[in-house]
C-alpha positions in Angstrom: -20.9 7.3 -7.4 -22.1 10.8 -6.4 -19.5 13.4 -6.3 -20.9 14.6 -2.9 -19.3 11.6 -1.3 -15.8 12.9 -2.0 -14.1 14.6 1.0 -13.9 18.3 0.3 -12.8 19.8 3.7 -10.0 17.8 5.2 -8.9 19.7 8.3 -7.7 17.1 10.8 -9.0 17.5 14.4 -6.3 18.9 16.6 -8.0 17.5 19.6 -7.2 13.9 18.5 -9.6 11.0 18.4 -12.9 11.4 20.3 -13.6 8.9 23.0 -16.9 8.0 21.2 -14.9 6.8 18.2 -13.0 4.3 20.4 -16.3 3.1 21.9 -17.9 2.5 18.6 -14.8 0.8 17.2 -15.0 -1.6 20.1 -18.7 -2.1 19.4 -18.0 -2.8 15.8 -15.4 -5.4 16.8 -17.9 -7.0 19.1 -20.5 -7.2 16.3 -17.9 -8.6 13.9 -16.7 -11.2 16.3 -20.0 -12.2 17.9 -21.1 -14.6 15.2 -17.7 -15.3 13.5 -17.3 -18.7 15.2 -21.0 -19.6 14.8 -21.4 -19.1 11.0 -20.2 -22.6 10.0 -22.4 -24.3 12.6 -25.4 -22.3 11.6 -24.8 -23.1 7.9 -24.7 -26.8 8.8 -27.9 -26.4 10.9 -29.5 -25.0 7.7 -28.7 -28.2 5.8 -25.4 -27.4 4.2 -22.4 -29.8 4.0 -19.2 -29.2 5.9 -17.6 -28.0 2.6 -20.5 -25.6 1.9 -20.2 -24.3 5.5 -16.5 -23.6 4.9 -17.3 -21.8 1.7 -19.8 -19.6 3.6 -17.1 -18.6 6.1 -14.6 -17.9 3.3 -17.0 -15.9 1.2 -16.9 -12.9 3.5 -13.2 -12.5 3.4 -13.2 -13.2 -0.3 -15.5 -10.3 -0.9 -13.3 -8.0 1.2 -10.3 -9.1 -0.7 -11.9 -8.4 -4.1 -13.1 -5.0 -2.9 -9.7 -4.1 -1.5 -8.1 -4.9 -4.9 -10.6 -3.2 -7.2 -11.7 -0.5 -4.8 -8.4 1.4 -4.4 -10.0 4.3 -6.2 -13.4 3.9 -4.5 -13.2 2.9 -0.8 -10.5 5.4 0.4 -12.2 8.4 -1.2 -15.7 8.2 0.2 -16.4 10.5 3.1 -15.4 8.5 6.2 -18.6 9.0 8.3 -20.9 7.9 5.5 -18.7 4.9 4.5 -18.5 3.6 8.1 -22.2 4.0 8.7 -23.1 2.5 5.3 -20.8 -0.5 5.9 -22.2 -1.2 9.4 -25.7 -0.8 8.1 -25.0 -3.5 5.5 -23.5 -5.7 8.1 -26.6 -5.2 10.3 -29.0 -6.0 7.4 -26.9 -9.1 6.6 -27.0 -10.3 10.2 -30.8 -9.9 10.4 -31.2 -11.6 7.1 -29.0 -14.5 8.1 -31.0 -14.8 11.4 -34.2 -15.2 9.4 -32.8 -17.3 6.6 -34.9 -20.5 5.9 -32.0 -22.3 4.0 -28.4 -22.1 3.1 -28.6 -20.2 -0.3 -30.5 -17.3 1.4 -28.0 -17.1 4.2 -25.1 -17.2 1.7 -26.6 -14.1 -0.1 -26.8 -12.2 3.1 -23.2 -13.2 3.9 -22.1 -11.6 0.7 -23.9 -8.4 1.7 -22.0 -8.5 5.0 -18.7 -8.9 3.2 -19.5 -5.7 1.2 -20.3 -3.9 4.4 -17.1 -5.1 6.0 -15.1 -3.8 3.0 -16.5 -0.3 3.5 -16.0 -0.3 7.2 -12.4 -1.7 7.1 -11.4 0.9 4.6 -12.9 4.0 6.2 -12.4 3.4 9.9 -8.6 3.3 10.0 -8.4 6.4 7.7 -10.8 8.2 10.0 -8.7 7.3 13.0 -5.5 8.7 11.3 -7.1 11.8 10.0 -8.8 12.8 13.3 -5.6 12.1 15.3 -3.7 14.7 13.3 -0.1 14.7 12.0 2.5 12.9 13.9 0.1 10.5 15.6 -0.3 7.8 13.0 1.0 5.0 15.3 -1.1 6.1 18.2 -4.2 6.4 16.2 -3.9 3.0 14.4 -2.7 1.3 17.6 -5.6 2.4 19.7 -8.2 1.8 16.9 -6.8 -1.8 16.3 -6.8 -2.4 20.1 -10.4 -1.3 20.5 -11.5 -3.6 17.5 -9.5 -6.5 19.0 -11.0 -6.0 22.4 -14.5 -6.2 21.0 -13.5 -9.3 18.9 -12.2 -11.0 22.0 -15.4 -10.5 23.9 -17.6 -11.4 20.9 -17.1 -15.2 20.7 -17.8 -15.4 24.5 -21.0 -13.5 24.1 -22.0 -15.5 21.0 -21.5 -18.7 22.9 -23.7 -17.5 25.8 -26.5 -16.5 23.4 -26.4 -19.9 21.6 -27.1 -21.6 24.9 -30.4 -19.7 25.3 -32.5 -21.8 23.0 -32.8 -25.3 21.6 -32.0 -26.3 18.0 -31.0 -23.4 15.9 -32.9 -20.9 18.1 -29.9 -19.7 20.0 -27.9 -19.3 16.7 -30.7 -17.1 15.3 -30.8 -15.0 18.5 -27.0 -14.5 18.3 -27.4 -13.2 14.7 -30.2 -10.9 15.7 -28.1 -9.4 18.5 -25.2 -9.0 16.1 -27.5 -7.0 13.8 -28.7 -4.7 16.7 -25.0 -4.0 17.7 -24.1 -3.2 14.1 -27.1 -0.9 13.7 -26.2 1.0 16.9 -22.7 1.5 15.5 -24.0 2.7 12.1 -26.1 5.3 13.9 -23.6 6.2 16.6 -20.8 7.2 14.2 -22.9 10.2 13.0 -22.5 11.7 16.5 -18.8 11.1 17.1 -17.2 11.6 13.6 -17.3 15.2 12.3 -18.7 15.6 8.8 -15.9 16.1 6.3 -13.5 16.2 9.2 -12.1 12.7 8.9 -10.6 12.5 5.5 -7.6 13.6 3.4 -7.2 15.9 0.4 -8.2 14.2 -2.7 -9.1 15.0 -6.3 -10.2 11.4 -6.9 -13.8 10.7 -8.0 -14.8 7.5 -6.2 -15.1 4.6 -8.7 -14.3 0.9 -9.1 -11.2 0.3 -11.2 -8.0 -1.7 -11.5 -5.7 -1.1 -8.5 -3.9 2.2 -8.6 -1.3 2.6 -5.8 1.3 5.1 -7.0 4.7 4.7 -5.4 4.1 1.3 -3.9 6.3 -0.6 -6.3 9.4 0.9 -4.8 11.6 -1.8 -3.1 11.4 -0.2 0.4 7.6 0.0 0.2 7.3 -3.5 -1.0 9.5 -4.8 1.8 7.4 -2.9 4.3 4.2 -4.5 2.9 5.8 -7.9 2.9 6.8 -7.4 6.5 3.2 -6.7 7.4 1.8 -9.6 5.4 4.2 -12.0 7.1 3.8 -10.7 10.6 0.0 -10.6 10.6 -0.4 -13.8 8.5 1.7 -15.8 11.0 -0.1 -14.3 13.9 -3.4 -15.3 12.4 -2.2 -18.8 11.6 -0.9 -19.2 15.2 -4.0 -17.9 17.0 -6.7 -19.5 14.8 -5.1 -22.8 13.8 -1.8 -23.9 15.2 -2.0 -23.0 18.9 -5.5 -24.5 19.5 -4.5 -27.7 17.7 -1.3 -28.1 19.7 -3.1 -27.4 23.0 -5.7 -30.1 22.3 -3.7 -32.8 20.5 -0.3 -32.5 22.2 -1.1 -31.2 25.7 -4.7 -32.4 26.1 -6.1 -29.0 27.4 -9.8 -28.7 27.8 -11.9 -26.2 25.7 -12.1 -24.0 28.8 -8.4 -24.1 29.3 -7.7 -23.2 25.7 -10.1 -20.3 25.9 -8.5 -18.9 29.0 -5.0 -19.2 27.6 -5.9 -17.6 24.3 -7.9 -14.9 26.0 -4.8 -13.9 28.0 -2.8 -13.8 24.8 -5.4 -11.6 23.0 -5.7 -9.2 26.0 -1.9 -8.7 26.0 -2.1 -8.0 22.3 -4.7 -5.3 23.0 -2.4 -3.6 25.5 0.7 -3.8 23.3 -1.3 -2.5 20.3 -2.3 0.6 22.2 1.0 1.3 24.1 3.3 0.2 21.2 1.5 2.4 18.7 1.8 5.5 20.8 5.4 4.7 21.7 6.3 4.3 18.0 5.3 7.9 17.3 8.0 9.0 19.8 10.7 6.4 19.5 10.2 5.1 16.0 8.7 2.0 14.4 11.8 -0.1 13.9 13.0 -0.7 17.5 9.5 -1.8 18.7 8.9 -4.0 15.7 12.4 -5.5 15.9 11.8 -6.3 19.6 8.4 -7.8 18.9 9.7 -10.1 16.2 12.7 -11.2 18.3 10.4 -11.9 21.2 8.2 -13.9 18.7 11.1 -16.1 17.7 12.0 -16.8 21.3 8.4 -17.5 22.3 7.7 -19.9 19.5 11.0 -21.8 20.1 9.9 -22.0 23.8 6.7 -23.7 22.5 8.9 -26.2 20.5 10.8 -26.9 23.7 7.6 -27.4 25.6 6.6 -30.1 23.1 9.8 -32.0 23.6 9.7 -31.6 27.4 6.0 -32.2 27.5 5.6 -29.2 29.8 2.2 -27.6 29.9 3.4 -24.6 32.0 6.1 -23.8 29.5 3.6 -24.0 26.6 1.2 -21.7 28.4 4.0 -19.2 29.2 5.1 -19.2 25.5 1.5 -18.5 24.3 1.1 -15.6 26.7 4.5 -14.1 25.7 3.3 -14.4 22.1 0.6 -11.9 23.0 3.3 -9.3 23.6 5.1 -10.2 20.4 2.0 -10.3 18.2 0.7 -7.0 19.5 3.5 -5.3 17.7 2.7 -7.2 14.5 -0.9 -6.0 14.6 -0.4 -2.2 15.1 3.0 -1.2 13.6 2.9 -2.5 10.0 -0.1 -0.3 9.0 1.6 2.7 10.4 4.8 1.9 8.4 2.7 1.5 5.3 1.3 5.0 5.8 4.8 6.4 6.5 6.2 4.9 3.2 3.3 5.7 0.9 2.6 8.9 -1.1 -0.7 9.4 0.9 -2.6 7.8 3.7 -5.2 6.5 1.3 -2.5 4.7 -0.8 -0.7 3.4 2.3 -3.8 1.9 4.0 -5.2 0.5 0.8 -2.0 -1.3 -0.1 -1.7 -2.5 3.5 -5.1 -4.1 3.4 -4.3 -5.9 0.2 -1.0 -7.3 1.6 -2.8 -8.2 4.9 -5.5 -10.1 3.0 -2.8 -12.0 1.1 -0.8 -12.7 4.3 -3.8 -14.1 6.1 -4.6 -16.5 3.2 -1.1 -17.6 2.3 0.3 -18.2 5.8 -2.8 -19.9 7.1 -2.5 -22.4 4.2 1.3 -22.7 4.5 1.3 -23.4 8.3 -1.8 -25.5 8.1 -0.1 -27.7 5.5 3.1 -27.9 7.6 1.1 -29.2 10.5 -0.3 -32.1 8.5 2.9 -32.9 6.6 5.6 -32.2 9.2 3.9 -32.2 12.6 3.4 -29.6 15.3 7.0 -29.0 16.3 8.1 -28.3 12.7 5.1 -26.0 12.1 6.0 -24.0 15.2 9.6 -23.9 14.0 8.4 -22.5 10.7 6.5 -19.8 12.5 9.8 -18.9 14.2 11.4 -18.6 10.8 8.6 -16.3 9.7 9.2 -14.0 12.7 12.9 -14.0 11.9 11.9 -12.9 8.3 9.9 -10.0 9.9 13.0 -9.0 11.9 15.3 -9.0 8.8 12.7 -7.0 6.8 12.4 -4.5 9.6 16.1 -3.9 9.7 16.2 -3.7 5.9 13.4 -1.2 5.6 14.9 0.9 8.4 13.1 3.6 10.3 10.0 4.9 8.6 8.8 7.5 11.1 8.9 10.9 9.5 11.0 13.5 11.4 8.9 15.8 13.5 8.8 19.4 12.5 
């Protein structure tokens, strides 16, 4: 890796994050979310089995996970503007390649390319947000960045579904992947105008290279508890939103696809608001009180969902899901800020957080998915309540991580 990629001038921008960065973060989220729910269906349309389609979906996150583990001395130390642009360019090429794929093996190879691009983007973009926001604004920077990404991801599936309806057969699917490639290309080009060169990084003497994980200071008990908190909170949120809540809505309450989409969209939009507001507030009032309130609210909302099952009350279930949007918003924005607070450097904090988040997504999706099949919906919801309670206990054990202001 060329030495020129290493950040050399790391003066954070005192003006804070430029508006353009928020816009292109949202555009990136839109591109990433546009074809996410379409990939399995497209793989089947290309002749793969359901199992092979599932592997195609999982391959992307697997590449990101591997890069997060073995790229702790590579991804965080590449100049942010180049890394973001390179990552979105790879995502764009992978989207265009998928759209033109004649069969499943060709599409799978382009999916791997997209996974590599996502790894570069997911590493550089949060670090650029923190660096440009300046000292004392970690929660605000990560909260607003995450909110913009989430907002784009919420709109993405709706846009993808509309594009699929344009043509017959797999034509609509191919159009959706082409549009995804155009959006990613616009993002790759746009970041060169909104991110200052060498102005979105941190001091480093590292030469970028692939290696075994190197995260100094992370093995301390307090840091590990903070990472476990983040893995649990985000993992349970993912399992709820992607697997458990849609299944309960269909099988136990008989909601239509439109009804499920409306309810979950309300939940996601509330998450976006809480990510932005909660992240900024945590820079002033601390991380622990907001995270403790979010996890407590999560316990209450999930138990309300259990009560709705026993009472067969659709309004109570819908209310519980919407309240979960408030609770899960804190789970999405505050743990990465805590990881930065507890680490020896922002690079180490964000790199270790990504690894813990990848693990949490995988572990809790499997755990809660297995609980649904073995114990039923009510027990799976109760298990989610236990997980939120674990987050609360860990938040109290870790204590306040916000560094004192000078």
